[in-house]
N, C-alpha and C positions, 0 to 999 in steps of 0.2 A: 679896901676891896679893889682886885686888879681883874682885868678882862682882856684876854689874849685871843687875836684873830688867827685865820689861816692864811698866811704871808702866801700869795701867789694862786692859791687854791681856786679862788673865786675866778681868776681869769682862765685857769686850767679848765674848769667847770664850763664856762662860756664859750670856750673854743671846742670842746665836747658837742655841747649843744648846737653849736654851729653846723659842725660838720655832720651831725643827725640828720638836722633839717635840710641840708644841702644835698644828702643821701635821697629823703624821701622826695624830695623837687626833681631831683633826676630820675627817681623811679617812675614818677607819675608821667614824666615826659618820654621816657624811654619803654614804658610799657608796652606798645603795640611790638616792638620789635622784640622784647624779651619772651612776649607769649608765642611768637612765631618760632623764635629758636628752641624753647623747650618743647613745641609741638612736633617740631621737626627731630629731635633728638640732637640737636647742633651743640654738643658738650664744649667743643673749642670756641664756638662763637659765645657762647654763655659766661665761658672763661676770660675772653676777652674784654666783655661788657660790664661783667660784674667783679671782677677781681679789682681793678683799680676804682671802682667805687666805694667797695668794702674799705680797701685800703686807705682811702682817702679820710675815713672817720678816724682808723687806727690802724697802723700796719700790723699790729698784733692779733687783729680779729680774723677768725677763719669762718669761711663760709661754706654752705653747701645746700644744693637742692635736693629734697628727700619727698618720698611720697608723703601727703599730707592726712591729718586725721579727719577732717572734714571737707576741705577743699583736694583738688588734684593734686596740686604740688605745695610743698613748704619750703620757704626759703629760712635756711637757718644760718643767724650771726652769730657765733658763739667766741666766748673768753678761751674755750678750750682747756679749761682748767688753771688759767691764770686769774687768781684772785684779783689781780690789780685792773683788770679789764671787766670782771663779771658786771659791775653797776653799769659800764658803758655798754654792754651788749643788751643788757635789760632795759636801759633808757631807750637803745634804739628799737628795741620791739615795742615799748610803751607808746611810742611815737608813730607807730606803723599805722596804715590806714585800716579799715574794716577787712576784714577776711572777705573773700567772695568763693565763687564757685572753683576759679582756677588756682588762688594764691592764700597762704596763709602764713604767717610768721612767727618765729620762735627764737629765743635768745638762748638757746641750748639744745643740743642734740635729743631727740624724744625717743621714747623707746619705740621699737618696732616690731608690731603682733606678728610679723613673718620673718622675726630675726632666724629662726630654726632654719629656714629655707633658703637664706643667703648665702652665698659663696663669692669669694672675690681673689684676685689674683694679690698674693703677698711674696715678694721676691721671688717671682716666677713660679711659685707653688699654689695650689689651691687651697685656700682657707675656708673650709665648710663650718659653719657653726654646730651643725649636728653631730661634728664629731670632737667638738670641744667639751673636755671634762675638766671639773671645778674639784679642788678640795677646799672645803668651806670650814671655818672655826670661828666661833663665836666667844671671844674672850669673856670670861666671867664679870658681870655688872658692867658690862661696856655696850653702848649703842651702836655697835659696828660688826661688821663681818669681814675676817681676812680671807683673801683668796689666793689659792695657788691654781694656775691656769695650765692646762696641758693639751697640746694638739699634735698629731703625729707629724706634722711638718715643723715643729718648732726645734728639732734638733739639726734642721739645715738652715736654720737663720740665724744670725747674729743677736746678741742681747738686746740692741736697742730695737730691732724689726720686731722680735717676740713681744716687747713691751706695748709697742704702738698698735700691733694686730689685739693683743688682750684688751687693752684700754678700748679699741673700736667696739669689740665684742659687747663688753660691759655696758656701752654706751647704747647698743642696740638693745641689749636684753632688759636694762633698767630705765634707759634714760640718763643722760649726764647729770642731772642734779642730784637723782638719787645715789648716782655712784658717789658724788661727792658727799651726799648726806649719809649714807650707810656702809660704805665699802672703805675699810682701812688700808692694811697693808694688802699691796699686790704683787705676786710672785710669777712669772711665766717660768715653766717647768720643762725641763727636757725629758723628765720620766714622769709617769703618771702618778699623782700623789694616791697615797693609801686612802681607801674609804671615799675615793673622789665620786662624783655625780655627775650626770649628763648637765651641761649647762643650762637646760631648759629648765632645772628646778631651782635656778636662783632668785627669780622673782617671788616664788612662794617664800623662801627662806627669809628673805628680805622683809615681805611683807609681815611675817610671822614676828620677826625682831622689832618692827616699827610699830607693832600693836602693843607694846609695853611700854611705851612712850608716847602716850595720847595725852598725859596731862603734865601740866608746867611743874616742873620740879628745880630744887635748888640744892647745891650740895656745899658742906661747909668744909673749908680746906686750911691747913697749918702749915706754915714755914717758916723761911728767915729772910730778912732782906740782904742785900749785898754786904751790909756792914755786920750781919750776924744776929739783927734784932729780931726776936718773934715777930712774926706776921700771922694775922687771921683775915682771911678772905672766905666771902660768899658768891657763887656765881652760877647763873642759869645752866641747866643741864638737860639735854646736851645743847653747846652751845657752838652753833656754826653758821659762818657767814653767809652761806648757801641759803640758808632760811630766810634771810633779810638781805637779798641782793641789792636793794638802792640804799642800803643804810652804809655809805661809806663816808660819813663825816663822824669823827670821834669827838665826844664833847667829856672831857675829864672835869670834875667837879672836886675840889681839893678844900676840905674843911678841917682846919686845926682845932682840937679839943683840949680842954684844960685839966679834966678830972681824968686820970689814967692811973693804972698800977705801976707796979715797979717793972713792969715788962713794956711800959709803953703803951699799953691797950687801955681802951677806953672803958670808965665805970661810973656808976654813979649818975649824976645829973648830966655828964657830958653824953653817957650811953642814951639816957633818956632823950636829950636832945637830938641826937643823931637819927633816933628810930622815928621821931617825930616829922625830921628833915625828908626822911626817905619815904615816909609816908604821904608827905604833900606832894614829893617829886613823884612818885608813884601814881596818885590821883590826877596829876597833869600828864602824865605818859600815857594813861589809860584814855585820855581824850585825845591823844594822838597817835592812837593804836596803829597807824597806818604810816606812821612818819618815823617812829624811835622805839627802842627798846633798852631797858637797864640790864646789861650785860653782867656785871660784877661788881662788886666794891671791897677794897681791902683796907685793913686798918694795921697802923705800926709807926712806932716812933712819935705818937702824938698827933698824927693826922690820918683823916680816912680819905681815899680817893675813890669817888664812884664813877665807872665807867657807862657811859650812854653812847649808843650808836645811833645815827639818825640819818633820814634824809636831808641832804642839805638844802632842799627847796622848802622844806618844811618850818616851823618855827619852835624846835626843840630846843636851840641854843638861846633864844630869846627866853624861853620860861626857865631855863637853868641861871641865866643871868639875873632874871627876877627875883628867883627864890633865895638866893645868895645875900641878897640885900637884908634878909631878917636874921641872918648868922650871927651870934654875938659873942662866940668863943673865937678871938684871934682873926686875922685877916684871910677871908675865904678867897678862892680864886676859881676861875672857869677858863680852861685852855679848849679851844676848837681847832682841829685840825682834820686835813683829809687823810684817812685810813683805810683805803678799800681793802687790805689784806688782814684788815683787825689787828695789825702788830702788838698794839699796845695791851691786848689780853692774851697773846698768843699763849701764855702758860696756862690759860684755862680753857682753850678749845678743846671739843671734843674730836 
């Protein structure tokens, strides 16, 4: 039996934790001055104070002050779509002080109920959401909606600016996490798409789509390994890192099996043993519901690899290492690594 650890990852987690703790200590100290700046609408002063404090956590994080849901203001510190930073933003929010009448805290942009009333300057032109039109397409049997966005000013903007404006509008309409969760291809267009609808209808379309994916589902997949050997996999569906923002630890459990068919896939006693192992693993993960999730498993060439993603502050890796002790067919192993973008299961992501 071999156990593999995360080289350097624990130190990185510790540094990130220190940066978050230092931010909140600074926040408590600076709170009176920040309250005064936001009350006076001093955007430049707020920028001077907040920008370096957020950058000290990680320079890739993006911050903004927005209207709050319950409080007067919301401080948003977001990964801005960078999967490598999503868990860091959520850990920042998890460590935040309780909300009060003035401030609340979010790790992603929230949907704005007044989105259709908003107008901002984009490249010197007025970008009003009530003039944004969307072409919407839901691919068959896919938990996503592809969006073509058109605004009268898009013909005057370069491609990058059109995309930035579109992404910002989608965040306002749905909230950043639901954009990651339900929106697929995004195409800013310089001509209005056929059968386009006003942007105000997007939340209803997404809500209807989401209603079809309320139960846990799994899909069976077939393919080939790099060497051309048959491969069979089972994956959670939909499978999206945004649903598990703190689960940036990848635990790969590799189980060699003895009884296999001519294609190298498990049969007989080995198939029974693998099912029994996964039942015991699932029972343990059920107790760790807030700390780990079984994402997928695949079998090929005499080995099954089980992919688990977990909160590194939890005990999922310990449970995996305890479970493989009982495996009797060959030498099992557990590999544990930091993988905030879920790159190890990229082929299965929805």
